[in-house]
C-alpha positions in Angstrom: 19.6 -53.1 -29.4 15.9 -52.7 -29.3 15.7 -54.4 -25.9 18.5 -52.2 -24.6 16.8 -49.1 -25.8 13.6 -50.1 -24.1 15.4 -50.7 -20.8 17.1 -47.3 -21.0 13.7 -45.7 -21.8 12.0 -47.4 -18.9 14.9 -46.5 -16.6 14.8 -42.9 -17.7 11.0 -42.8 -17.2 11.4 -44.3 -13.7 14.0 -41.7 -12.8 11.9 -38.8 -14.1 8.9 -40.1 -12.1 10.9 -40.5 -9.0 12.4 -37.0 -9.4 8.9 -35.6 -9.9 7.6 -37.3 -6.8 10.6 -36.2 -4.8 10.2 -32.6 -6.1 6.6 -32.5 -5.0 7.5 -34.0 -1.6 10.2 -31.4 -1.2 7.9 -28.5 -2.1 5.2 -29.8 0.3 7.7 -30.1 3.1 8.9 -26.6 2.5 5.4 -25.3 2.4 4.7 -26.9 5.8 7.9 -25.5 7.2 7.0 -22.0 6.0 3.6 -22.3 7.6 5.0 -23.4 11.0 7.4 -20.4 11.3 6.8 -17.7 13.8 5.6 -14.5 12.0 5.3 -11.0 13.1 1.9 -9.9 14.6 0.0 -6.6 14.1 0.8 -3.9 16.7 -2.4 -2.3 17.9 -1.0 1.2 17.9 -0.4 1.0 14.2 -4.1 1.0 13.4 -4.7 4.3 15.0 -5.6 7.4 13.0 -3.1 10.2 13.0 -2.2 13.5 11.3 1.0 15.0 10.1 1.9 18.5 9.0 0.7 22.0 10.1 -3.0 22.0 11.0 -3.4 25.3 9.1 -2.1 23.7 5.9 -4.4 22.4 3.2 -5.9 19.0 4.4 -5.3 15.7 2.5 -7.1 12.6 3.6 -5.0 9.5 2.9 -6.3 5.9 3.6 -4.5 2.6 3.2 -6.3 -0.6 2.3 -5.1 -4.2 2.0 -3.2 -6.8 3.9 -0.4 -6.6 6.6 1.6 -4.1 4.4 -1.3 -1.6 4.8 -0.9 -1.5 8.6 2.8 -2.1 8.9 3.2 -5.6 10.4 6.8 -6.0 11.2 7.5 -2.6 12.7 6.6 -1.0 16.1 6.0 2.7 15.2 3.5 4.3 12.9 6.2 6.5 11.5 7.9 3.4 10.1 4.9 2.0 8.2 4.3 2.7 4.5 1.4 4.9 5.4 3.4 6.9 8.0 6.3 7.4 5.6 4.0 8.5 2.8 2.1 10.8 5.1 5.4 12.5 6.2 6.6 12.9 2.6 3.2 14.4 1.6 3.1 16.7 4.7 6.6 18.0 4.0 5.6 18.9 0.5 7.8 20.7 -2.0 8.6 24.3 -2.6 6.0 24.4 -5.4 3.2 22.7 -3.5 3.9 23.8 0.1 3.1 21.7 3.1 0.0 19.7 3.7 -2.0 18.6 6.8 -2.2 14.8 6.1 -5.0 12.9 7.9 -3.8 9.3 7.8 -5.9 6.2 8.5 -5.8 2.5 7.6 -8.6 0.0 7.1 -6.2 -2.8 6.2 -6.3 -6.1 8.0 -3.4 -8.5 8.3 -3.8 -11.7 6.2 -6.4 -10.1 3.9 -6.9 -11.2 0.4 -8.6 -9.4 -2.5 -12.0 -10.9 -1.6 -11.8 -8.9 1.7 -11.4 -5.5 0.0 -15.2 -4.9 -0.4 -15.6 -4.6 3.3 -12.5 -2.4 3.6 -13.8 -0.1 0.9 -17.1 0.3 2.8 -15.2 1.2 5.9 -12.9 3.6 4.0 -15.9 5.5 2.6 -17.6 6.0 6.0 -17.6 9.6 7.1 -15.4 12.1 5.3 -14.4 10.9 1.9 -10.7 10.1 1.5 -8.8 12.1 -1.1 -6.3 9.3 -1.9 -6.4 5.6 -1.3 -3.3 3.4 -1.4 -4.1 -0.4 -1.8 -1.4 -3.0 -1.0 -2.7 -6.5 -1.7 -1.7 -9.7 -3.4 0.9 -11.6 -1.3 -1.7 -13.7 0.6 -3.7 -14.3 -2.6 -0.6 -15.8 -4.1 0.5 -17.9 -1.2 -3.0 -19.2 -0.8 -2.9 -20.2 -4.5 -5.8 -18.1 -5.5 -6.3 -17.7 -9.3 -4.7 -14.4 -10.4 -7.7 -13.5 -12.6 -10.2 -14.0 -9.9 -8.2 -12.1 -7.3 -7.6 -9.3 -9.8 -11.3 -9.0 -10.5 -12.1 -8.4 -6.8 -9.3 -5.8 -6.7 -10.6 -4.1 -9.8 -14.1 -3.9 -8.3 -12.7 -2.3 -5.2 -10.8 0.3 -7.2 -13.8 1.1 -9.3 -16.0 1.7 -6.2 -13.4 4.1 -4.8 -13.0 5.9 -8.1 -16.8 6.2 -8.5 -16.8 7.9 -5.0 -14.3 10.4 -6.3 -11.2 8.9 -4.6 -7.8 8.9 -6.3 -6.4 5.3 -6.1 -2.9 4.0 -6.2 -2.3 0.2 -6.1 1.0 -1.4 -5.2 0.8 -4.8 -6.8 2.1 -8.1 -5.4 5.6 -7.6 -4.1 8.5 -9.8 -5.1 7.9 -13.0 -3.2 11.3 -14.3 -4.4 12.9 -12.0 -1.9 11.3 -13.5 1.2 13.6 -15.6 3.4 10.9 -17.5 5.3 10.3 -19.7 2.2 13.2 -22.0 1.2 14.2 -22.8 -2.4 12.9 -24.1 -4.7 9.5 -23.2 -3.3 10.5 -19.6 -3.1 11.2 -19.6 -6.9 7.8 -21.1 -7.6 6.1 -18.6 -5.3 8.0 -15.7 -7.0 6.7 -17.0 -10.4 3.1 -17.1 -9.0 3.5 -13.6 -7.6 4.6 -12.2 -11.0 1.4 -13.7 -12.6 -0.6 -12.1 -9.8 1.0 -8.8 -10.4 0.4 -8.8 -14.1 -3.3 -9.6 -13.6 -3.6 -6.9 -10.9 -2.1 -4.3 -13.1 -4.5 -4.9 -16.0 -7.6 -4.9 -13.7 -6.5 -1.7 -11.8 -5.8 0.2 -15.0 -9.1 -0.8 -16.5 -10.9 0.4 -13.3 -9.2 3.8 -13.4 -6.5 3.3 -10.8 -2.8 3.9 -11.0 -0.4 0.9 -10.8 3.0 0.8 -9.0 4.8 -2.5 -9.8 6.4 -3.1 -6.4 8.1 -6.3 -7.5 9.7 -4.6 -10.5 10.7 -1.4 -8.8 11.9 -2.8 -5.4 12.4 -6.5 -5.8 16.1 -6.3 -6.5 16.7 -4.2 -3.3 14.8 -6.8 -1.2 16.7 -9.7 -2.7 20.1 -8.0 -2.1 19.5 -6.7 1.4 18.1 -9.1 4.1 17.7 -6.0 6.3 14.7 -4.9 4.3 12.8 -7.7 6.0 11.9 -8.0 9.7 12.9 -10.9 11.9 10.4 -13.3 10.4 11.9 -13.1 6.9 8.5 -12.3 5.4 7.2 -8.9 6.4 9.2 -5.8 5.6 11.3 -4.0 8.2 11.3 -0.2 8.6 13.9 0.0 5.8 11.8 -2.2 3.6 8.7 -0.1 4.1 10.8 2.9 3.4 11.8 1.4 0.1 8.2 0.7 -0.8 7.1 4.2 0.3 9.6 5.9 -2.0 8.5 3.7 -4.9 4.9 4.6 -4.3 5.4 8.3 -3.6 5.6 9.7 -7.1 2.2 8.1 -8.0 0.7 9.1 -4.6 2.0 12.7 -5.0 0.4 12.9 -8.4 -2.8 11.5 -7.0 -2.7 14.1 -4.2 -2.3 16.9 -6.7 -5.2 15.6 -8.8 -7.3 15.4 -5.6 -6.4 19.0 -4.7 -7.3 20.2 -8.2 -10.6 18.5 -8.1 -11.4 20.1 -4.7 -10.6 23.6 -6.1 -13.0 22.9 -9.1 -15.7 21.7 -6.8 
């Protein structure tokens, strides 16, 4: 019996080892396949500055920082980007606040990670100070397997610099990477777990630095998982519908930030 038990144990161990090796090989193959896919590229016109709303209305300077989400990779028109849709919502205003003249710009760069934010902050603070900054970052930190605490530290430093300059800051944390179609299962599940770790670390760092957090994965992930139309043709970047979902999730916090910026301007 002892010999039989030993043989069963060795067989089980061999099976587990083979399964582990096979699982690693599968994940590695899926990672290579995801890298080799054709992804959407930035459209030059999306990086241009623009304005929305009546020129006589109170001005609001809105700047976006971060990765491809901050410039709208995956769509062709500025009005379809997160920034464009937020600017339109803010420009239209409410009966209580009235309309605004929103001056929109973006210093985001496709493929950016949190370590790149220092340069973006410097560019954002050139010239007239922004009133509100929206930061969208974290997906590329996660897919590059950067440590969440280290990435969050760079993000927190960027938020603190903006806040010290008098800018209201809203951060959309790492989106739900379990919704992307360009990554196959089970790698997608692993990536989603890593993204959740990144989002939690980001939220803590941003709050400590004085920014406002919007949990994009928590608030919009279910929509992206249910509707493939929220992603563009590459299965990774959002479509116009996807950016609209994000914009509406961000808007309450951005609206409050705009109100706070306006109150500060009056006091000054």
